[in-house]
N, C-alpha and C positions, 0 to 999 in steps of 0.2 A: 504494500500500500504506500502510495506517495505521501510525503509530508503534507502536501496541500490537502489530501483527502483526510488525513488524520487531524488536521488543525482546524477545520472549519465544518460546523454542522451543516449538512445539506439543507438548503431552503431556509425558511423562516426569517430571512433578512438579517441574521446575526453576523457581524463582521468577523468574529473569531470566538473560539471557546474561552471560557474562564477556567483555568486549571485549578483544581481543588487545593485549598490550603491544607497542610499536613501538620500533625502534632509531633512533639518530641517526647521521648520517654522521660518519666520523672515521678517523684513521689507526689502524692496528692497534697496540694497546698492548703494550709489551714488558716492563713491570714485573710482579712476581709478583702473584697474586690474580686472574688472568683465565683463562678457558677459551675455546677457539676451535672454531667449527663452520663447515663449508662452507655457503655461501649458495646455496640452491636457487632456481630460476627457476620458480615455480608460483603457486598460489592459496592464500593464508593461510586456514586453516580450523580452527575449534574443534569438537571432537567431544564429544558428551554421551552417556553410556550410563546406563541405569537399573537395571542388575543383573538384568534379566529378559529380555534379548535385544533391547531397544529401543535405537535410536540416532538422534541428530539431528546433522547436519553443518551448521554455521553459518558463513557467509562473514564476511569482515572488516566488511562493511556490514550485518551482522545478517540476511542472507537465508538461508532454509532451502534448502540445496542437496542434501539427502539423496537425493532422487529422481534427481539427475543422476549420482550415482556409486554405483549399486547394489552393485558389487563390494566396497565398503567397509563393507557391513553386517556383514562378518565381524569387524570390530573389536569389536563387542558380544560375539561369541563368545569372542574372545581374552581379554577382561578378565573374563569370567565373571560371577559374582554380585556384582560390585562396582560401585558408582556412581562413575563416573570422568569427569573432564573433561580432555581432552588438547588440547594446542596443537601445531599443525604446519602442513605445507604439502602440498597435493595437487599432485603432479608427474607428468609422463610422462618417460621416459628414452629416449634414442636408442640406437643400436647400440653407441655408445662408453660408455654408462652415464652420459651427461651429461643433466641435466634440460633439456627442450626446451619452451619456452613456445609455440612455433609449433605443435607437435603438440597441446599441451593445448588450444589454441584450438578444435580439433575437438570437444572435449567440454564446454567451458565454457558454451556457449549452448544445450545440448540438455537439456531438462527430463526427458525419458523416453527415454534412449538405447536403441537396438535392441541385441539380443544381438550382432549383427555389429559394430556400432560399438564396443561394450565389448571385444570380442575383438581388433579391429584396433588400437584405441588404448587399451590398458589404463593405468590410473592406479595410483599408489602413494601411500599416506599416509605422508609423512615426518614422524615425531613427534619433537619436540625438547623438550617440557615437559609436566608434569602439574600441573594446577591444583586438582584435587579428587580425593581417594580416600576416599570415605565421610566425609570432612570437608575443609574448606578448607585448601589448601596455599599460597595466594598470599603469606601472610605469612612463609613459611619462606625461608631463603636458597637460592640456585640450587643449591648443591652438595647440599643435602638433597633438594630436589625431583628432582634428577637421579638420586640414589641410589634414590628411590622409583620413578622411571621405569624404571631398569635392572632393578629387582626385579619389574616387572609380567610379564615373560616374554612380550611381545607382538611380538617382533622376527621375524616371519615373514610372507611374502607374503599380502596386498598391503600390509603395514605394514613400514616401515623405521624403526627407531630411529636418529636421527641420530648418527653418530660425533662424538666431541669429542676435543680435544687440550689438555693442560694445560701444555705447554712448547713452546719453539722456534717462536714465531709466524712467523718468517721462512720456516722450512721449510714451515709450513702454507700460507702465501701462495704459495710457489713451487709446491707440489703442486697447489693449486687452479688456479693459472694454467696449469700443464702439462696438466691434465685438461680445460681449457676450461670451468671452472666460472664462476659469476657473481661470486664474491668470497668474503669471509670475514665471519662475524659473531662478535664478541668479547663475552663475557659475564662480568661480575664474579661471582666464585664466592660472594661474600657478599651478592649483590643479591637483594632481594625482587621480587615480580612486581607491576607497576603497570598494572592494566587500563586500556586505552584511552589510555595516555599514551606519548609518546616519552620515553625515559629514557636518560641517559648511562651507565646500568648495562649497556646493550646498545649496541655500536658496530658499524655496518656499513661495510665497506671493499670497495666494488665495483670491478671492473676496467673496466666501461663505465659511462657516465653515462646513466641513464634517468630519465624523469619522467612523471607522469600529466598529461594535458591534457584539456580540455573541448572538444568539437567545437562551434564556433559558426557554421559555415557550410561550404559546399563550392562548388567551381567545376566546371562541366561539362567533360568531357574532349574531346579531339580525336584524330583519327587512329585508332590502335588502341583508344583509350579512348572513342571516340565513343559516345554513348548511356549513358555511365556517369560516374563521378567522375574528374576530372582531378587535383584536389588538395583538401585540407581546410584550412579556416581554424581556427586553434587559439587557445584562451584558457586562462588560469589565474587563480586568485585571488591578489591581492597582500596586503600586510600590513594594508591598510585594508578587506579583505574585498570588494574590487571586482573584477569579472571583467575582466581585462586581456588585450589581444591579445599573443600571444607568437610569432606567425609562422604560416607555412603548411607543409604537408608534402605531397609528391607522389611519394615513393618508398617502397619497402618493402611495397607491396600485392601480394597475389595476386588473381586474378580472382574467387575465392570471397569474399575479403575485401571487394572492391569491390561485389559483388552484395549482400552482407549489409549493408554500410553504406548503400547506396542504399535498401534496404528499410526500414532503421531511421530514416533521416533524412527521407525523404519526408513522413511524417505530422507531422514536427516543424517544417516550414518556416513561416517568419513573415516579415512585411514589414519588420521592424525589426531592427537589429543588437542583440544582447543585451549587447554590450560597454559598459563604463562610459565609454569615450572613443572618439572617432572614430579610425579607422586611416587610413594614407596611401592616397591615391586609387588608385595601381596595385594595392595589395593588396585593396581592396574592389571593384574593377571586376569585374563578372559574378558576384559572390558571391551565392549563395542562402543567406540567413541561416536558422538553425534555433534553436529553443529549446535552452538549454544543459542537456541532460539526459544526453548520452552521453559517457562517459569512455573514453579510450584511453591508450595508452602509446607513447612514442617514445624512441628512442635519439638522442643528440645529441653534438656535439663540444664546444661551449662555449656561453656566453650572452653576448650583446653588452651594452654598458653600458645600452642602453635596453630590455633585457629580452627581446630576440628570441633564439630558439634558432638556433644555427648548425648547418647540415648535419643537420637532423633526418631520421630515417627511421621509418616506421610499424612498430610491433611487434605491435599488436593491440588489441582492445577489452578493457576492464577492467570487466565488470559487477559485480565485487566491490568497486568503489570508488564513493564518493559524489562528485558534482561538486565540492563544496567541499573535498574532500581534495586536489584538484589545485591545487598552490601553485606560484607563480613560483619557479623556481630562482634562486639568487643568481649574479650575474656572477662 
């Protein structure tokens, strides 16, 4: 896909995309001047409406995903005759009301879902910011943008306006943990919106450690996994922007995941390692190298001093991420 195709939503008269602002990791702040939101486990999505019933949904890496989520076309009806840009997360919820990334995987890779799939795996657009309402709002502080968002009147299925809390962060964290949520995002109430940047005005405090990784190779399976993938070789980009080995992962896969990965990686096979440095012989033995095009996500316990992930488990593919967004986590 050309840069032009990635950078501009088709139609609707918008000059360019607004890249989503990103949070930095940190402890939950306890001083005044912060608001707290629950952290959802979904796909970051910016929605553009044209005031005439048109809508475009753009992923974090500027891909048009409108066709993948036809039920979210109702967002344009909810905002009415207003040109609006919303920031939020597409999520699926389990029976407990907890966002489920594994369920969302069934929808993420389907360009034109069947009515049956839409009914069986419904999505919700969890909105937490408004960036444009007939005029730009990104220069306004968060508390003003939030007041505008609350005044839109769009909090009805399949749209959920994210709840927020302006006090007792310890109680917010405790509630999030009890409900099995991913964590908490804290936002400075006087903070403006910084498109495409990680800003300390937003702090994320997750309960589990996850990271994006680039698949650089795979090893054939044996036994029950004969004929498919046994494990993946993983890489991430370091501070010098070099693709560096960060370990392998062989757990967390379903049979459907393995079949999808095999289909994706087969056409990408190459004779040479895409890594900047050679990896230990035991790790590279029997590896089938692939071009570093596919991004996934793993959960892990910690990072060794030499940059290896300890006890990683596969969570799923991240087509909404670019390979160079996968960065080595710090030990």
